[in-house]
N, C-alpha and C positions, 0 to 999 in steps of 0.2 A: 266488685267490677271484674276483677283478678276471674274470678271461678265465670264468669255468664261471658264474658266477652272475651277478644284477644288485642284486646286496649292495653298498653303497656300501662302498667301498674307502677310505684315507687316500690322498693323492696320492703319498704318501713310501713308500707299501706296493708301490702300483700298479708293475707292471713291464710293457714297452710292446716291449721290443727281441726280436728273434729269439732273442739269445743268455739272458737274462733269464727268458724264455719254456719254451726247453731247460731251464734248473735248475729251472725250479718242476714241471716232466712228473713226478718221483716222487710229488707229492703232487696228483694228480691222484683217487686213487680214494680217497685220505682225504676231501677236497675233496667227491666224489662220495656218501661216507659220510654226511655230515653233511647235504649236501641228501636224501637218503632218510632219515633220524632227522625231518628236518624234518618233513616229506609225513606219514614213519608217528606221528609223534607226535600228527600233527594229529587223525589216522583214529585213534587209541589212543583219546585224550581227547573227541572228538564223539562214539565210538558210542555211547554211555549216553546220551547225550542225543536225538540223531537216528537213531539204528539203523545198521546195517552200508552198507544203499547210499549212503545221504545222506554218512556218512563217507570210503567207498569213494570217492565221486567228488571229495569235498573232497580226499582227499589226491596225487587224481591230478590237479585243479587246482593245487596249490600245487609238485609236482614240476615241471609244466608253465612257471608261472608263474617261479617262483626261480629259472629260467636264461633268462625271456625269452625261452622256444619255440627256444630254438636250436638243442634236438635234433629237433622235431617239424617247422619250416620245413627242413632239411639233409634229416630223412625222407620229406617231401614233393617235396623238389627231384630226390632221385635218383629217386626213385617216378616222376618225368615224365623223368625221363633216360634210365629202361631204358623207357619205353613210347614211345619216338621210335623210327619205324624209320629205318636210316640206317647213317650212320660214327660211328665217334668225334665227330667236331666236331659234326658238327649233333646229339648227344645233349648234350654240352658242352654248345652253346651256348642249349637247352631247358631244361638245369641252371639257367642265369643267368638266365634269363628269371622275373622276380618274380611273373609270375602264374600261380594256380594251375588244372592239368588234371585231367581224372577221373581219372588214374591217381595222382597225388597226393590227392586227394582220397577216393577208396574206401581208399587205403593209410594215411590216419590215423583212418578212421571204423573199419577193421578195426585198427589197433592200439590204438583206445580203448576198443572193444566187448570186446577181448580182455583185454584190461589191466586194465580195471573186475569183468569176468565172475572174474578172476583174483583181486584180491584182496577181492570180494565173498564167495569162498571160501572165503576166509582168519579164523581167531580175531584178534579185538585183539591178541594178544602176536605171533602171526606172522606177520599183515600188519606191522608193524613191523619188524620184525625181515628180514622178504622185500623191504622198502623199502631198507630199508640194504645189505642183499647186494648187490640189484639193481644201487641207484645207484651201488655202490664199482664192483661189477665190469667195470659197464659203461661206465665213464672207461677202467678198464685195459685192455678190450676194445678200445678206441678206437687206445690208444698197439701194441697188437699188429697191427692192420690196418696200420697205418702203416708198422713197418714190414717188413710180407709183401709189401706192391708199391709200386709209384715212382709219383712222381709222374704223373698226368695233365695238367697245366700246368705252365707255368715261373714263375706268379705265386698267388696266394692259401695260405690256408694250407696246405694241400696240399701245396705245393713249400718253405715255410719253416719247416715242421716239420721238427723233426731232430731224433730219439730215442738217445740213445746207449745203448750198453750197460750202462753205469751204471745211469742213469735207468731205462731199463726193468726191469731186475735191483730196482731197488727199489721202483718201482708193481707189479713183479707181486707181490715179499712184503709192502706193502702191501694188495692188491689181496686176494689169496689168504688173510690174515691176518685180512682184517675176515670174510670167507666162511667160515673156519673158527670162528671166536671169534661169530661173530653165530649161527649154525644148526648148528655142530657138525660133526664129520668126516663122517660120510658124506652127509649132504646142503651140507655146503660143498664137498665135491670135486663132488657132483652142478652144486654152481652155477657153477664154476670149469670144467668141464665144455662146459656150457651158453654161457658165456663164449670158453671157446675154438673154441667151435663154429661162434659166429658169424661172430666174427672173421675166420675162416678164408673161410665161408660170401659173408661182404660183402668181405672180399678179391678172391676167386675171380672174382664176379659184377662187380665194378670194373672189376679189371685184362682181363673178356670184352667187358666194355661201352664202358667209356671208355679204357681201355688205363691207370689206374690211380689214385691217389687225388685224391680232393679233401677240401675243408672238408664238403663236403658226405655224401661218406662216410663219414667220421670221425666226422658229428655220425648217422648213421642208424646207426652202428655202433652209439653208446651209444643209442638208442632200441631198437633192435632186440635187443641183450642183456639190457636189465632186462626187455622184456616174455616175453625166453625165457627169465629168470633165476627171473621172478614165476612162470611156468606151469611149471617143472618141479621147483621148491620147494610149488606147491599138490597137483601131480601126489605127492610124498613122503608130503607130508600128510593125503593121504585117506584 
């Protein structure tokens, strides 16, 4: 919870070492489901008061705010790195630059517009369920991304993150279980397929563009999976 959100956690609960983080990895999809449930509940209860567009926007704000815009910042940095012409080192340097470039801005606008449109097309109940499933599978996709490619740098989260087979298995069961329990077998399987697709695509793109994973590619995978799962579910409900 302290790693993925800005929710205050007692210092005695907070885990700071790489070993402790590795032990916490199986819980990432469960924490993601809680984040999605918070955003989805806000949309569910706000819709009768403000209407679907405003409640959908509110859900997005909560989804981003509760994580401290962690994944959106990563998506922006990854987009800037991909937009740079040059070798791996030049792209990695661009990703570490705190300034947002045109590619970052356009990517964030596109992400926000597509997610808002998807949520605005769903009923109250569907929106709640979709956000829970999307946020849970988004964290699972990041772990799949991590095991698919090596670190691009010798430092940072991409290098320090170690996903053991046991952690990946438990996270997979949790993430897949959330998807299947949330939206049923056919749509749950569709959400899992979207999760796997984004994990594979971002891993292939990161390996080609920058030589491997970083904290930014992990965060971007979360944000893109959330979007892909919501789009897949809204298409299935039409």
